DRENPA-3360 file (N, C-alpha, C; in nm, 2 decimals, always signed):
BEGIN
1 = MMKKYVIL = +3.51/+7.84/+9.42/+3.37/+7.83/+9.45/+3.34/+7.72/+9.55 ~ +3.41/+7.61/+9.55/+3.39/+7.50/+9.64/+3.42/+7.55/+9.78 ~ +3.52/+7.64/+9.79/+3.56/+7.69/+9.92/+3.45/+7.76/+9.99 ~ +3.37/+7.84/+9.92/+3.26/+7.91/+9.97/+3.15/+7.82/+10.03 ~ +3.13/+7.71/+9.96/+3.03/+7.61/+10.01/+3.08/+7.54/+10.14 ~ +3.20/+7.51/+10.14/+3.26/+7.45/+10.26/+3.25/+7.54/+10.38 ~ +3.28/+7.66/+10.36/+3.27/+7.76/+10.47/+3.12/+7.78/+10.51 ~ +3.03/+7.79/+10.41/+2.89/+7.80/+10.44/+2.84/+7.68/+10.52;
9 = FFLLFIAG = +2.88/+7.56/+10.47/+2.84/+7.44/+10.54/+2.89/+7.43/+10.69 ~ +3.01/+7.47/+10.70/+3.07/+7.48/+10.84/+3.00/+7.57/+10.93 ~ +2.96/+7.69/+10.88/+2.89/+7.79/+10.96/+2.75/+7.73/+11.00 ~ +2.68/+7.67/+10.90/+2.55/+7.61/+10.93/+2.56/+7.50/+11.03 ~ +2.66/+7.42/+11.02/+2.68/+7.31/+11.12/+2.70/+7.37/+11.26 ~ +2.79/+7.47/+11.27/+2.81/+7.53/+11.40/+2.68/+7.59/+11.46 ~ +2.60/+7.65/+11.38/+2.47/+7.71/+11.42/+2.38/+7.60/+11.47 ~ +2.37/+7.49/+11.40/+2.29/+7.38/+11.44/+2.33/+7.32/+11.57;
17 = VGAIYAQE = +2.46/+7.30/+11.59/+2.51/+7.24/+11.71/+2.47/+7.34/+11.83 ~ +2.49/+7.47/+11.81/+2.46/+7.56/+11.91/+2.31/+7.56/+11.95 ~ +2.22/+7.54/+11.85/+2.08/+7.53/+11.88/+2.04/+7.41/+11.96 ~ +2.11/+7.30/+11.93/+2.09/+7.17/+12.00/+2.13/+7.19/+12.15 ~ +2.24/+7.25/+12.17/+2.29/+7.27/+12.31/+2.19/+7.37/+12.39 ~ +2.14/+7.47/+12.32/+2.04/+7.56/+12.38/+1.92/+7.48/+12.42 ~ +1.87/+7.39/+12.34/+1.75/+7.32/+12.37/+1.78/+7.22/+12.49 ~ +1.89/+7.16/+12.50/+1.93/+7.07/+12.61/+1.93/+7.15/+12.74;
25 = DTVKNTSQ = +1.98/+7.27/+12.74/+1.99/+7.35/+12.86/+1.84/+7.39/+12.90 ~ +1.76/+7.42/+12.81/+1.62/+7.45/+12.84/+1.55/+7.33/+12.91 ~ +1.57/+7.21/+12.85/+1.51/+7.09/+12.91/+1.56/+7.06/+13.05 ~ +1.69/+7.08/+13.07/+1.75/+7.06/+13.21/+1.69/+7.16/+13.31 ~ +1.68/+7.29/+13.27/+1.62/+7.39/+13.36/+1.47/+7.36/+13.39 ~ +1.40/+7.31/+13.29/+1.26/+7.28/+13.31/+1.24/+7.16/+13.41 ~ +1.32/+7.06/+13.39/+1.31/+6.94/+13.48/+1.35/+6.98/+13.62 ~ +1.45/+7.07/+13.63/+1.49/+7.11/+13.76/+1.38/+7.19/+13.83;
33 = AIDNFVLN = +1.31/+7.27/+13.76/+1.20/+7.35/+13.81/+1.09/+7.26/+13.86 ~ +1.06/+7.15/+13.78/+0.96/+7.06/+13.82/+1.00/+6.98/+13.94 ~ +1.13/+6.95/+13.95/+1.18/+6.88/+14.07/+1.17/+6.97/+14.20 ~ +1.20/+7.10/+14.18/+1.18/+7.19/+14.30/+1.04/+7.20/+14.34 ~ +0.94/+7.20/+14.24/+0.80/+7.21/+14.27/+0.76/+7.08/+14.35 ~ +0.80/+6.96/+14.30/+0.77/+6.84/+14.37/+0.83/+6.84/+14.51 ~ +0.95/+6.88/+14.53/+1.01/+6.89/+14.66/+0.94/+6.98/+14.75 ~ +0.89/+7.09/+14.70/+0.82/+7.19/+14.78/+0.69/+7.13/+14.83;
41 = QEVSMYPN = +0.63/+7.04/+14.76/+0.51/+6.97/+14.81/+0.54/+6.86/+14.91 ~ +0.66/+6.81/+14.91/+0.70/+6.70/+15.00/+0.74/+6.75/+15.14 ~ +0.77/+6.88/+15.15/+0.81/+6.94/+15.27/+0.71/+7.04/+15.32 ~ +0.66/+7.03/+15.44/+0.56/+7.13/+15.49/+0.61/+7.18/+15.62 ~ +0.58/+7.31/+15.65/+0.62/+7.36/+15.78/+0.50/+7.45/+15.82 ~ +0.47/+7.44/+15.95/+0.36/+7.52/+16.00/+0.38/+7.55/+16.15 ~ +0.31/+7.65/+16.20/+0.24/+7.75/+16.13/+0.34/+7.85/+16.07 ~ +0.29/+7.92/+15.97/+0.37/+8.02/+15.90/+0.28/+8.13/+15.86;
49 = PVERYLTI = +0.27/+8.24/+15.93/+0.37/+8.30/+16.03/+0.37/+8.22/+16.16 ~ +0.49/+8.22/+16.22/+0.51/+8.14/+16.35/+0.53/+8.24/+16.46 ~ +0.48/+8.20/+16.58/+0.50/+8.29/+16.70/+0.62/+8.23/+16.78 ~ +0.62/+8.10/+16.81/+0.73/+8.04/+16.88/+0.77/+7.91/+16.83 ~ +0.68/+7.81/+16.81/+0.72/+7.68/+16.77/+0.68/+7.65/+16.63 ~ +0.78/+7.60/+16.55/+0.76/+7.57/+16.41/+0.78/+7.42/+16.40 ~ +0.68/+7.36/+16.32/+0.68/+7.21/+16.30/+0.72/+7.19/+16.15 ~ +0.81/+7.10/+16.12/+0.85/+7.07/+15.99/+0.83/+6.92/+15.96;
57 = RSTQPITR = +0.76/+6.89/+15.85/+0.73/+6.76/+15.81/+0.78/+6.73/+15.67 ~ +0.83/+6.61/+15.65/+0.89/+6.58/+15.52/+0.87/+6.43/+15.50 ~ +0.86/+6.39/+15.37/+0.85/+6.25/+15.33/+0.99/+6.19/+15.34 ~ +1.09/+6.27/+15.33/+1.23/+6.22/+15.35/+1.29/+6.26/+15.49 ~ +1.38/+6.19/+15.54/+1.43/+6.23/+15.67/+1.51/+6.36/+15.66 ~ +1.49/+6.45/+15.75/+1.55/+6.58/+15.75/+1.68/+6.57/+15.83 ~ +1.79/+6.62/+15.78/+1.92/+6.61/+15.85/+1.97/+6.74/+15.91 ~ +1.92/+6.85/+15.85/+1.97/+6.98/+15.90/+1.87/+7.09/+15.86;
65 = VQIFSLLG = +1.85/+7.19/+15.95/+1.77/+7.31/+15.91/+1.85/+7.43/+15.95 ~ +1.86/+7.53/+15.85/+1.93/+7.65/+15.87/+1.83/+7.77/+15.84 ~ +1.84/+7.87/+15.93/+1.76/+7.99/+15.91/+1.85/+8.11/+15.88 ~ +1.82/+8.18/+15.77/+1.90/+8.29/+15.73/+1.82/+8.42/+15.73 ~ +1.89/+8.53/+15.76/+1.82/+8.66/+15.74/+1.81/+8.69/+15.60 ~ +1.74/+8.79/+15.56/+1.72/+8.83/+15.42/+1.86/+8.89/+15.36 ~ +1.95/+8.92/+15.45/+2.08/+8.97/+15.41/+2.18/+8.85/+15.38 ~ +2.13/+8.73/+15.42/+2.21/+8.61/+15.40/+2.29/+8.57/+15.52;
73 = DLIMDENK = +2.27/+8.63/+15.63/+2.34/+8.59/+15.76/+2.28/+8.47/+15.82 ~ +2.36/+8.37/+15.86/+2.31/+8.25/+15.92/+2.27/+8.29/+16.07 ~ +2.14/+8.26/+16.10/+2.08/+8.30/+16.23/+2.08/+8.17/+16.32 ~ +2.03/+8.06/+16.26/+2.02/+7.94/+16.34/+2.06/+7.82/+16.25 ~ +2.12/+7.72/+16.31/+2.17/+7.60/+16.24/+2.14/+7.48/+16.33 ~ +2.03/+7.41/+16.30/+1.99/+7.30/+16.39/+2.01/+7.16/+16.32 ~ +2.06/+7.06/+16.39/+2.08/+6.93/+16.34/+1.99/+6.83/+16.40 ~ +1.90/+6.87/+16.49/+1.80/+6.77/+16.55/+1.68/+6.84/+16.59;
81 = NFNRMDLY = +1.58/+6.77/+16.63/+1.45/+6.82/+16.68/+1.38/+6.91/+16.58 ~ +1.35/+6.86/+16.46/+1.28/+6.93/+16.36/+1.13/+6.93/+16.37 ~ +1.08/+6.83/+16.45/+0.93/+6.82/+16.46/+0.88/+6.95/+16.53 ~ +0.95/+7.00/+16.63/+0.90/+7.12/+16.70/+1.02/+7.21/+16.73 ~ +1.05/+7.30/+16.65/+1.16/+7.39/+16.67/+1.12/+7.52/+16.74 ~ +1.19/+7.55/+16.85/+1.16/+7.67/+16.93/+1.23/+7.79/+16.87 ~ +1.16/+7.88/+16.82/+1.21/+8.00/+16.76/+1.20/+8.12/+16.85 ~ +1.21/+8.11/+16.98/+1.19/+8.22/+17.07/+1.31/+8.32/+17.05;
89 = RLNSGIYM = +1.42/+8.28/+17.00/+1.54/+8.37/+16.99/+1.53/+8.46/+16.87 ~ +1.44/+8.43/+16.77/+1.43/+8.51/+16.65/+1.35/+8.63/+16.68 ~ +1.39/+8.75/+16.62/+1.31/+8.87/+16.63/+1.20/+8.86/+16.52 ~ +1.10/+8.94/+16.54/+0.99/+8.94/+16.44/+1.05/+8.99/+16.30 ~ +1.01/+8.92/+16.20/+1.06/+8.96/+16.06/+1.04/+8.84/+15.97 ~ +1.11/+8.86/+15.85/+1.10/+8.76/+15.74/+1.24/+8.70/+15.73 ~ +1.24/+8.56/+15.72/+1.36/+8.49/+15.71/+1.35/+8.38/+15.60 ~ +1.46/+8.33/+15.56/+1.47/+8.22/+15.47/+1.51/+8.09/+15.54;
97 = IKIHSNQF = +1.44/+7.98/+15.53/+1.47/+7.86/+15.60/+1.51/+7.76/+15.49 ~ +1.63/+7.70/+15.52/+1.68/+7.60/+15.42/+1.68/+7.46/+15.49 ~ +1.60/+7.37/+15.43/+1.58/+7.24/+15.49/+1.66/+7.14/+15.41 ~ +1.75/+7.06/+15.48/+1.84/+6.97/+15.42/+1.79/+6.82/+15.44 ~ +1.81/+6.74/+15.34/+1.79/+6.60/+15.36/+1.92/+6.53/+15.29 ~ +1.93/+6.40/+15.30/+2.04/+6.33/+15.23/+2.03/+6.35/+15.08 ~ +1.91/+6.37/+15.03/+1.89/+6.36/+14.88/+1.86/+6.50/+14.83 ~ +1.82/+6.60/+14.91/+1.78/+6.73/+14.85/+1.80/+6.84/+14.96;
105 = HITKKLVK = +1.79/+6.96/+14.92/+1.77/+7.07/+15.01/+1.67/+7.17/+14.94 ~ +1.59/+7.24/+15.02/+1.49/+7.33/+14.97/+1.49/+7.45/+15.06 ~ +1.46/+7.57/+15.00/+1.46/+7.69/+15.07/+1.32/+7.75/+15.07 ~ +1.27/+7.79/+15.18/+1.13/+7.85/+15.19/+1.14/+7.98/+15.27 ~ +1.03/+8.05/+15.26/+1.02/+8.18/+15.33/+0.95/+8.15/+15.47 ~ +1.00/+8.21/+15.57/+0.95/+8.20/+15.71/+0.92/+8.34/+15.76 ~ +0.80/+8.35/+15.82/+0.77/+8.48/+15.88/+0.75/+8.46/+16.03 ~ +0.82/+8.54/+16.11/+0.82/+8.53/+16.26/+0.73/+8.65/+16.30;
113 = K = +0.63/+8.62/+16.38/+0.55/+8.73/+16.44/+0.62/+8.80/+16.55;
% end
């Protein structure tokens, strides 16, 4: 009889530990989403849609800017002059732009006219 209680206790203990880990993962994902929202507000780029020149502003120093096609191909990789990027080489379309800093990176949608 005692053996059944030990097994039952063990199963309940394992279930409780699993529930605690699930809650911790949810809290981590929520804080990460809040961090991404805050970062999104700290980085601005305009005009979007862009015809030729794109301006990027950030509260943190920008170290690198990458532009990708929607298929994931790297189109541009710039390490300087982020205040006014000349996008004359880009064809009209939708791109993803990844903005890097020493402390973060953020990805945004970019539309080229």
